N, C-alpha and C positions, 0 to 999 in steps of 0.2 A: 480663539487663538490656537494656532498650530502648536506653539510651545507647550500649552496647557495640555495637550494630548500626549505628549512624548514621556517616555521614562527617562528622567534625569535631563540633564542639559546637554543633548547630543547634537544639537543643531548650531550653527553659526547664529550670531545675533540678528543678521539681516535675513536669515532664514532662507531666502530664495534669491539667486542671481540670474539675471536674464542674460543669455550668452547670444551673440548673434555672430553668424559667420558670413558667408558670401551673400550675394543677391537673393533676396527671399521670393521663391516661387510659391511655396505652400505655406498657408498660414496655420494649418494643423500642427500642434506642438508635441513635443516629446520631453518628459521630465527625466533628468538624470539624477539618481540618487548615488553620491560618492561616499562609500564608507571606507575606503582605503585599499590596502591589499599591495601585491608586488607591482601592480600597473602604475602605482604612484610612489614607488620607493626607490631610495638611492642611498649611497654611503652617508652615514652621519657627517663625517668629515669629507666635503666634495673635493678636497685637495688630496685626500687619502683613500684610493679605491679599495683598499684592504679593511677599511674600517666597517663595522657592522651596519647594516641597512636599516633605515628607519623609513616610516611613511610620511611623505610630504602631503601639502594641501592640494586642493583643486586647482588653486591658483598657479601652483607649480607645475602641475600635470599638464594642464591645457596648452602651456607654452610649447611643449614637446610633441603634442599631438596636432601635427601641421595640418591635416586634412579637415580639422574641425573649422578652419577658417574658410573652407570652400562649401561647407554644408549649406544648402538652400532652403532649408526649413527652420522653424523655431525651436530653439532648445533653451530650457530652464534648468538650472542645477541647484539642488540642495545638497549641502555637505555636512557630515558630522563635524563637530567642533574639533574633535581630536580623531583624525582618520586612523583606522585600526589596522594592525596586522590581523588577518583572519583568525589566528590561532586564539585571539582574545574575544572574538565574536560569541555571544551567548544569547540566550532567549530574548533578554530585554532588548537587543538591537533588532531581532526578528519583529518584535512588537512595534519597535519605532519605524521600522521600514513599512510594515503594514499600515500603520496609522497615517504616515505621509501619503501612501497610495490612496487610502480611503478618504483622506481631506481633499485631495486634488483629483480624484478619480474621474470627475465630470469635465475637467479642463484640458485633458490630454489624450491624445490618441493611444499612447502606450508610454511604457516606463522603462528605463534602462538602470540597473543597479551595477555599478562599478565595484568589485568585491574581490578579495583574496582567494587564492585557490584552495587553500587547505581545508577550509570549512564551507567551500561553496556549495557542495552537494547538500549539507545539511540545512543551509539557508534556504535553498531551492526547494527541499522537500517541505520544510516547515511552512513556508509561504503558500505553498500549493495547498495546504490544508487551512491555513489561517484566512486566506482570502476566499470567501464563499461566493460562489456564483460570478466568478471572473469572467468577464467578457472583453478583456483587452490584453495585449501583449505585455508580460512583464519579463524582460530579457536580462539575464544575469551574465556578466562576463568580467574578464580580467585579463591577465597575462602571466607568462611564465618568466619573462625578462622584462624589466622595468624600462619604461619609456625615458625616464629622466636620466638614467645613467648609461644606457647601451644605445648605440646608433642602430645596431641591428637588434629588433625586437619584434614581438608579436602584439604588442599593446595597441597600436594604432589600427591595424586590421581588424582585430577583434572588437574594439570600441564603435568604430564606424560602421561595421557590418551589423552590430546589435542596434544601432541607431536606426539604420535602414529598415530593419526587420520591424522594429517598433512604430516606424512611420511608414505602415503598409500602404496608405493611400498614396503618397507621394512615389512610392516604389511599384504601385499597381500589382501588389501581390497579395494573396489570402491574408486576412486577419488570423493572428494565432492566439486564441483566447486562454493562454495558459502561462504558468511560471516555467520559463525555459532556461537553459544554459546554451549560450553560443560560445564556441571556442574552435579556433582554427578555421575549419570549414564545416563544421556540423552543428545543427540546431537540434537539441535533444530535450525531451521532457524532463523538468528538473527533479522530479521525484522518481525517475528511472535511471538517473545518471549515477556514474560511478568514476571517482578519479582513479585512473590506471597507471599515470606516469608521473614521477615527482618532478621531472624537468623537461620532458618533450613538449613540443607544441601541441600536439594531438592528445592532450592530457586526459580528455574525458570521454567516457563511451557509455552506450546504452545497449547492453547485450540482450536483454529480455524484451525489448520494444524497438522498432525500427526508428531511425532518425525523422524527426519532423521536417527537416529540410537539409538541403546540401547546398553551399554556398561556394562555388567556383567562379567561372567568368560571369555567372549570373546567380541570382539568389532564387532557388527552386524549392517551394513549400509543397509538401505532400498533404493536400486538403483532406485526403479521405482517412488519415490517421489521427487528425486532431481531435481533441475535446469538442463537443458541440458547444455553440454559443448558448449560455443558459438564458431561459426565460424569466427566471426569478431575478429579484433586485440584488444587486451586488452589496455585500457588507462583510464584516470581518468578525472572527472569533479569536480574539488575541490571548485569551486566557490560556497559560500552559502550565502543566504540572511537571516539574523536573525530577520527581521522585521516581525516575525509570532507570532500569540498569540493564546490562545485557550479561548472558553467561555463554562463554565460548566453550563448547565441549572439547575435551582432549581426552584420549585413550588412558583410562586408569582413574580418572577423577572420581569416578562413580564409587570406588573403592576406598577413597580417602575419607573416612568417617568424620574426621575433624573439619575438614573442608565443607563436607555436605552439611553437618550439623550447623555450622556457622554462617551458611548462606543466608538464612533469614532468621536468625536467633538473636536476641528475643524477638516475639512476635511483633512488638511494637515497632521495630526496626525494619520490617518487612517492607519492600518497595510496593508502590501501587501497580507498576507496570514492569514486565520482564520481557526481553527479547532473547529467545532461547536460540542460540546458533548452533545448529545441528548438523550431522553428517549427511552428505549426499542428498537424497529426496526427502529429508526431514526426519532421519533416524536417530534415535537415542539408545544407550545401552538399557536393557530391560532389568536393571538392578532394583530390586523392590524399594531399598532404602532411599535411593535417589529419587525414584518416581513418587514416593510418599511425600518426600519434601516438596516436590512441585505441586502435587496434588493438594497438600495442606496449604501451600500458598494461595491457590487458587480458592480453596473453601474460605480462606481468611479475607478474600476480596480481590486479591491480585488479578491482573489480566495478562496472560501469557500468549505471546505469539512465537509460532515456530518458523524459524527463517534459515534457509540452507546457507552453510558456509561457502558454498560454491559461488564464484562470481556469475555464472550463467546457469539457467535451469531453474526448477521450481521444486517446492515442496509438494509431494504427493502423500499427504497424511492419510494413512490407512493402507498404503500399497504394500507394506510389509509389516510384520508383527511388530517390529521395533519402532514404527511410528504409529500404528493403530492405538497403542496403549497411551499416547498422548491424547488422541482424540477422545478416548474414553474418560480421561481424567478433566476434560475441559480445556486443553490447549487449543488455541485457535490457528488454523493453517495460515501462514502468511503467503501461500501461493509462490508467486514470483516477484513479490516485493524485495526491494533492497533492504539491507540492514539499516542504512541510514534513514530511509523513508518510515520503516517500521518504528523506530525510535521516536521520530518526529510526529508521526501519527498517534502514537501513544501519549505522548505529551499533549497534543492537541485535544484528543478525545477525553483524556482523563481531567482536562481543564474545563469540561461541559459540567458545571456544577449542578444544573438542575435536571441531569440525566441520572436514572438508576443505573446500577452496575449491570444489569441485564441490558438495558438500551445502549450502554456504551460497548458491550461485547458485541452486539448486533451491528453497531457502527463500525467497529473495528474490522468485522468480517465483510463490510461494504466497500466496494470500489468507490472512493470519495472523489479522487481527482485524477484518475487514470493510473494510479500507482500500482494496480494488480490486475490480472486478466479478468476475473470474475467478482461479482458479488456473490457471496454465499448466504442463503437464508435456510435456517434449520427450524423445523417444525417437529415438536415432540408428538408422535403419534400414539405412543402408549408408554406409560411409565410405571406400569404395574407388572410384578412378576406373573407371567402366564405361560401356558404350554399348549401344544396341540398334539394329539395322539394319532398317529396313522392307523392304529388297530381298530379304532371305533369310528364309525361313519359319522356319528353325530359330533365328533370331536376332531374332525381332520381340517377344520378350517378356523381361522381367526378373521373376523371382519371388523374393521375399525369403525368407529362412529364417523359421521361427516364432521370434518374439522377444517377450519380456515387455514389455507396453505400459506405461510408466511413468505412474502416476496412475490407471491403470483400477482400478475397484472394481466387484465383483459385487454389492455390497450395494444400490446404488441407482444408477439411471440419471440421473447428473447431468452428463452431457457435452453442453454447449452448441454446440461447435464442433469440427471437426477440420479441421487443416490439414496438407497434405503439401507440402514444399518440396524442389525439386531445386536444389542450390546448385552454382554453377559450370556451369550448364546451356548446352547449345549445340546447335543444329540445324545440321547440315552436309550437304552435297551437294544435297539437296532444298530446297524453299522453304518447305513447310508439312507439318505432322504432326498426325494426330488421335491423342491420347493417351488411353487408356482405363484406368482404375484399378479394380481389384477388391480387396475385403477378404475374405479367407478363401475364396478360390476353390478348390474342391476339386483336389487335385493331378492327378487324371486329366484334368480339363478344362485346367488351366493348362499341362500338357505336351503337349497336343494342338496341335502346331505347324501342323498344316494348317488349322486352323479356329479363328478368335477367337470366343469366346463373344458372343452377341448381348446387347448391354447391357439392352435391354427385356424380355428373357425370363430374366435371370440376377438372382437375389435378392441376390447379394453385389456386384453392380455399385455403385460409389460415385461415379462421375462420368466424363464424356466432355469433353474439353477440346481446343480448336484453338489451336496455336501456330505463328507464323510465325518464320522465320529472322530474326535480328537483322540490321539493315542494315549495322551497323559490323562484324558477325562477331566480336562479343565474348562471352565467357561471362557470363550472367546468372542470376538466380534465378526459377524458376518455381514459383508458389504456387497450388496448388489447394484449394479448399474441398470437402471430401468430405462434403457435406450428407447423402447417403443412408447413410453408414457408421455413424451413431450406434447404430443397432439391431443392426448386425452385428458391431461390434467386441468382441472377447473379450480375456481376460487375456494369452493368448498367440495373437496373430494373424500372419497372412502378408499381405504386399502384393504383388499381381501387376500389372505395368504392362505394356500393349501399346502400341507405336507402330506406327500405320497410316499410309501415305502417303495425303496429301489432294490429291494432284495427279498429273500425269503421271510426275514424276520422284520416284523413291524417296530417302529421307532418313534420316539418322542423328541419334539422340539420345543425347548423351553428358552425364556429370555428374561432379562431384567428391563429392558427398555428398547423401544423402536423410534428411530429418528428418521426423518425424511430431509434431505438437503437439496436444494436447487443452487445450481451454479448459473449465474444470469450475466449476460453481456451488459 
C-alpha cells in the first residue's frame, strides 16, 4: 500500500484521482503530485480579498486551470491531505514525494510536482539526489500569482507547459531524465536553480548552467546539455540528515572570539555537515583561531563544503592563499554548486548510514546529478615528510611508488584538469628552484641521478615550474597544473619530481604531503 510508504498521513484517503480532459489521443500518462503553494492559494475569506491567503485543495485549483479540460493525454493526480505553503515544506515531504515517484515509476511517462516557490529550489535539489538513476522527467512548477484568486496569473501556463514537457512522447520532444524547474519560459536543472525574484514571473534562473529548454511558441529542449539516461536501475535513497548548518562569512566575524568559540561548542553539539559561504572565489580570512575552529570540526568528523556567496561563478580553492588554507585543512571545494544544492547534497550523503566518513567525502566531491561542473578525485601520493636537495645529484629527485589513481577510468578520457599539490612545502637554503614533474617516467631514466631528462624531449613531461623561497620562511602549498599529463596518466601511475637550482645557490624542497587531484567531466 502506498500509504504504508509515506511519512505521516500526507495523502488523501483515495490516494489517487484519475483526471480526464479532452479527447484522449495518447494513452501514456503523467502523474501530478499536488503539494500546494501559491498556485493553489486564495484569500481565506473569499469575500474579503484583503484577508490572509491560504492553500486550497486540488479540487479547487483544477476548476480554475481551464486548459486542463482540453489536455489530450491521461493525467492522474495525487494530493497531500493538507496542501502546504512551501515555507512549511521539510525533508519528510521530500521523502514522501520521492516514495510516490518510486511507487509509480513504471506507470507514467513523467511526473509534475505543483509546489510553492519559496522552497522550490530546495525540493528540486533534494529530489535530484534522492532519486537515483532517474530516467524520466520530474518537472516542478508553481506560480507567483494564484489561479484561484486572480484572473491574470501565471499558474495555467506554467502547469500546462510542465505537463507537456513531462509527456514528451505526445509532444515529440526529447525526454528530460532530470529533476527540473519550469517557470515562465525556462526549463532549468533543479539543482542549478536559484530564486531571484520574489514577485516577478521569471522568478528562477540558472547562472552557472545553461537552461535545458526554452518554451516560447514551441517547446525547445537542448538535448546536448541534459544528463545522460542512466543504464542502472532507478531507486531512491530517502534517508536524510538534517544536522547541517551554514556559516555566512561577514567581515570581522573572525575576530569575534565569543562567536567563533561558540560555533561548535561543546563538541557534542557540532553539526555533521557545514556549508561555508565564502567570499568571491572561495576565500576566507586567514585568522588562525577561526581556521583552527573549522579544522577541529573536520577532525571531529564534520564535512565542510566551500560555496561562494556570489550568485554566479565558482569556488577556485587554492587560487589565492586565502582559500588554499581551506584545502589544506580538509574543506571540500563546492566548485560552482549553489548554496541550496550544497545543503541538500550534504543531507543526502550524510544519510548514507553504511558509508564511512571518507566515502561520504568522496561522494560530496563527486558530481552526482549535474549539480557541479566536475567530479574531483584526490589521491594521496605521499604523506610522509620528505625533501629533495638540488645540491646533491643523488638527492635531486623524488619518485613516487606506482599507485592507483582514484577516479581514473580507462573507458573514456574524461579528465579535464590534473592538479598536484605539495602541502606544507618549503624552500630552504637557496632562493629559487625549478621543479620538473613527470608522469610515468621510465624507472631507468628516473634513477639516472647524473642527468635530468630534458623536458622538451620527454613525452612523460607534465610541467616545469619556478618557485621562490617564501619571504616569511613559512610552509605553504605549491599547486601545479599538470596540463600535459592528461594523455599520459594511467590507472597505476608514478610521479617523478626533480628539484633543480635556478640560481647560484643550491636549495632544498621539503613537504609534508603530496596530493594529486583529477577534475573529471
